[in-house]
N, C-alpha and C positions, 0 to 999 in steps of 0.2 A: 448366282440366284439362290442356291440352296443355303448359303451362309447369311442371307438377309434376315434381320431380326423380325420376329412375329409378335403380335399382341392379340388379345381377344376383343372382338367387337362387343361393345357394351350393350348393344341391342339384341343381337342373336347369339352371341357366344362363340361364333366361329373364329378360327385363326385367320388373321389378315396381316398384311405388311405393317410394320410399325410406322411407316411414313404415309400410310393410306389416309386419304381425305374422305373417301366414301367406301362403305363396305360392299364388296363384290357379291356377297351372299344375300343380304337383305335390302341393299340399296340405300341405307340410312347414311346421311352425312355425319361424320364423326365430330365435327366442331359445332354441331347443332345442340343447343341447350334444351333440356326437357322443361316442361312447364313448372315442375317443382323446383328446379334449379333457378329458374327466372324468379319465382316467388321468393326463394331463399335469398337471392341477391338483392331483390327489392327491399326485403325486410332488413337485411344487413345495412343497406344504404340509408334506410330510414332511421335505424338505430344509431348509425354513425352521425347522421345529420343532427339528431337530437342531442347526442353527446358532444360532438365537436363543433356543430354549427354548419358544417358542410358535408355533403356525401363523399365517401371515399371512392376511389376509382378502381379498387381491386374487388375481386369476387370472393365469396366465402371459401371456395375450394382452394384458392391461391393465397389466402390470408393466413400466414403462419404466426404472426405476432402482432396483429393489428387491433382494430377497434373492439371486436367482440371479446378478446382476451382482456383488454383494458377494462371494459364494462364489467365483465364477470369478476375481475380482481377487485374492482370498486365495490360491487355488491357484497362480495365475501367480507371485505374490510368493514363495511357498514354493519353487517350482521354481527361480526365479531365484536365490534365496539358496543353494540346494543346489548349483547350477551354479557360482556364484561361489566358494563354499567348496571345491568340488572342484578349481577351477582355481588357487587361491591358491598351493599349492606350486610349480606350474609357473611362475606369474608371478614368484614369488620367485627361482626358479632362473634364469630369463631375466634378471631384474634383476641378480643376482649376476654372471652371465657378462658382461653389458654393463659393469658396474663394473670387473671384472677386465681386460677388453679396453681400457678407456679409461684404466687406470692409477690409478683412484681407489680 
């Protein structure tokens, strides 16, 4: 019994068995999602549905390389392309000035 692994209750912070379903100190069920987690998962599914056309069945906390990462990578790529396109005329002018100064 003393060798059993312990974890902290996310609600009250007391040590409980790692296999516990309900905290013996505060009475909270450990598989119960908070309202913020539910809202986060709903937002995640809406975002995935908009991007993929169907909601994903995983939750935000269990999603290691899913929809949100893909969406963020896409957003970063689009912003990078916009910045590069905006800088092309400036880069072209600098290149032309360098060519003129070097006599080429």
